[in-house]
N, C-alpha and C positions, 0 to 999 in steps of 0.2 A: 760345517758341522759343529755341533757343540754337545756337551754332556746332556743326554736325553733325560728330561723329567717325565718319567713314565706314569701314565694314568691307568690305574688298575680298575677293571670292570668288575662290579659286584652285582649279581642277580638280585632282583627285588625281594625274592624269597629268602635271601641270606644276609647276614650281617658282615661276613668276610668272604674272601675268595679262596677257593681251594680247587685246583684243577691240574690236569696234565698238559704241559707244553712240550711239543715235539717239533722237530725240524719241519718247516723253516722258522717256526715261532720260538724255538728253544733259545736260540742265540740272539741276544740283544746287545748292541754295542754299549760301551761305557755309559752307565745310566744310574739313576737313583729314583726313589719314590718315598713318599711320606710313610707308607706302610712298612711295618716289620716284615721280614721274609723268612720263611722256613722252607728249605729246598732239599728234596731227596733226588739225587741223580739216579735215573733208572736205566739210561743207555748212554754210551759214549764216554769219552775221556778227553782231557785237554788241560788248558791253563786257566786257573782262577785268579783274577785280579779283584781284590776286595780291599778297598781303602788303600793302606800302605802294604798289604800282603800280596805276595806273588807265590803261587804254588800250584801243584798238580791237583786235578780232581779226577775221579773215576767212578764207575758204576757202584752204587750203594753208599757213596759219601753223602753226608747230611751236614748242611751249614745253616746256622741261624745268623741273620743279618739285621742289625738295628735300623731304625728309621733313618732315612736320608744318608745311608752309607753307600757311596758309589761302588759299583761292581760290574764285572763282565766275566761271564763264563765262555771262554773261547775254545771251540773244538780243535782237536789236533789236526784234522783234515776237513776241508770244506765239504767233501762228499760223505762224511761220516754222519750217521744218524745220531742225533742228540735228543734226549728226552728227560723230563723231570716232573715229579709231583711237587707243586709249589703252593704254599699257603701264604696269602698276603692279608695282613690285618692291621688296623690302626690300634695304637696302644690304648685308646679310650673308647673302643667300639662298644664295650659293655657298660659304659657310663662312667661318671666321674668318681664314684666312691667304691665300686666293686673291689678294686685291687687294694683298697685300704684295709680290707678284712685281715685280721691277724693270721688266718690260715693261708693267706696268699702273699705273705711278705717276701718269700723267695722269688716268686714270679714278678712281683712289683720291682724288686731289685734288678732282676734280669732285664726288664723292659725299660728301666731308667738309665741303663748304660748306653754307650754308643759303639759297642763292640761288634766285631765279627767273630763267630764261634764255629769251630769244627768239632763235631761229635765224635767221641772216641769209638773205635770199632766195636768194643764189647757192649756198647749201649745202642748201636745203630739198628740192630735187628728189631728190638722192641719198638723203637721209635718209627722205623719203617712200617711196621704193621699198623701202628696207630695212624700214621699219615695216609696209608692206603685206605683204611677204613673211613677216615675223616672225609676223604674225597667222595666216597659213596654215600655217606650218612646224610640224613636230613634232620631238621628240627634240633631239639636240645642235645641230641646225641652228638651232633657235629661240634657244638661248643664244648661239650664234655671231653671229646677227643683232643681238641686244641689245648684245653687246660691240662690234660694228662701229658701231652707233649711238652708243654712249657714247664710243668713241674719236674719232669725228668731232666730237661735241659738245665734247669736252674740249680741242680746239684753240681757243685764245683768239680766233683770227681768224674762227671760224665763228659766233660768237654775241655778243649784247649782254646784259650783266647788267642786268636791269630792276628788281630789288629785292634787298635784302639780308636779307629775311625779317622777319616780324612774328610774335611769339608773344603771342597774346591772353591776358589774365588768365583763369584757369580758372573764375572766378566766373560761374555760369550767368546771373545777372542782368545782368552787364556784357556777356557774350556776346550775350544777347538784345537789349540796347540797340544794340550795333553792327549787328546784322542789321536791326533796325527802321530805323535811320538809313540804312543802305545801300539798303534796299528803298524807303523814301520818296524818297531822293535820286534813285535811278534812274528813278523814275516821275514826278518833278517837276522835274528839273534844268533843263529848258528854260523854266521859269517862275520868277518871283522867289521866292527862299527866304530867310527871315530866321533869325537865330540863335534868336529867340524860338520859332519853329515847331519847329526840330529839337531844341532843348533840351527843349521840351514833350514831344516824341515819346520822348526818352530819359528823361523824368521827372526832369530835373535843372535846377538853376539855370543861367543862361548861363555864369558863370565856371567852375562845376564841369564843365559840358559841354565847354567849350573845353579845359580841362586833360585831361579824360578822353579826348577824341578825339585830341588831340596825343600823349598817352602811348601809345595803342593803335595808331594808324594812322601815327604818325611824321610827321604834317603837320597844318596847321590845317584846319578844316572848309572854309573858303573856298578854300584851295589844292586840296583834294579836289574841290570843286564846279567850280573853274576847269578842272581836268583833264578832268572829264566833258564840260563844254561845248566845250572846244577839241578833244577827241577826236571829238565829234559834228561839229564844223566841218570837221575833217580828212576825215571820211568824205564829207561833201558836196562838198568841194573835189576829191576823187578821182573821185566817181561822178556828180555832177549837173551840169546846165548852168546852174545859178543863178549870178547875178553874185555877186562877193565881198561886196558890200554886202547883198544878200539873204541870203546865208549868215550874215553877222553877225547879222541880225535873227532868223534861223531857229535860231540857236544859243544863245538866251537873253540876248542883249545888245541894248541900245537905244542904244548909243553906239559909233560906228565907232572913235573914238580909244581907248576902253577895250578894245574887242575886239582891235584891232591890237596894243596894248601887251601884253595878256595872251597873245595868240597867240605873239608873239615871245618872251615869257618862257618859254613851254612848249616851243616848237619851235625856238627860236634862229634863226628866219627870219621874213620877212613872209608873210602869207597868199598874196600873189600869187606869190612865189618858190616857196612850197610847191606851189601849183597847177600851176606850169609843169613840175614834175618828172613830172607824170602826163599831160601833153599829148602827143599824137602828131602 
């Protein structure tokens, strides 16, 4: 296996794609495409891997992904229904000069970056309505809706930049190693994992693996593993009635002190403070 270069199908009557993907077509392994992607999660939750970003996604989340930014939306459970409204469009589908218009300078700047973006909750309702309408619209109304979406996203107050992009080496052997490591980690991150294990999966020595992972994912393997575990803990803090100590043990940690320290390093607050944000 290797990083999938996904080909996006566009109907002859349209200049860009906008459609709903649902299980089994919702979840595509670590992949990229030349098109920019705007994705509204309509069902399901799980882990988002976007460039060098690792985090949770859930229903009503909206992400904007730059061209050629590798990503993978992985459901929490294989039997869970996953669905999303997804727009795929090339940066130049409206011609070479359209985005040079002064009125579109903010959109031009947005599309010139290689970022992954998460839309803030207070803006997601308006964007969600636009995307649902865009999926149904035809003709020029469809393009107008996309422009409205991009104009909203281009305001810096509307989003958080979650990654500055990762370009994997085009060597298929290295691509395959990354996907194998991700797949193993996502299936085992709640259990103890050693460098010996993941280096063996990558068919590398430990020093070579550490350099390889840092070069391609822009962080150490244990920082990546930490983000997976803390992301799982955050989901439990939001949705379960478990005590924080139980959540610590259910998130791959056997030491409260270590869990608390790592949680604060990732979320810049204590687990108890994080949990209070979601209490009614």
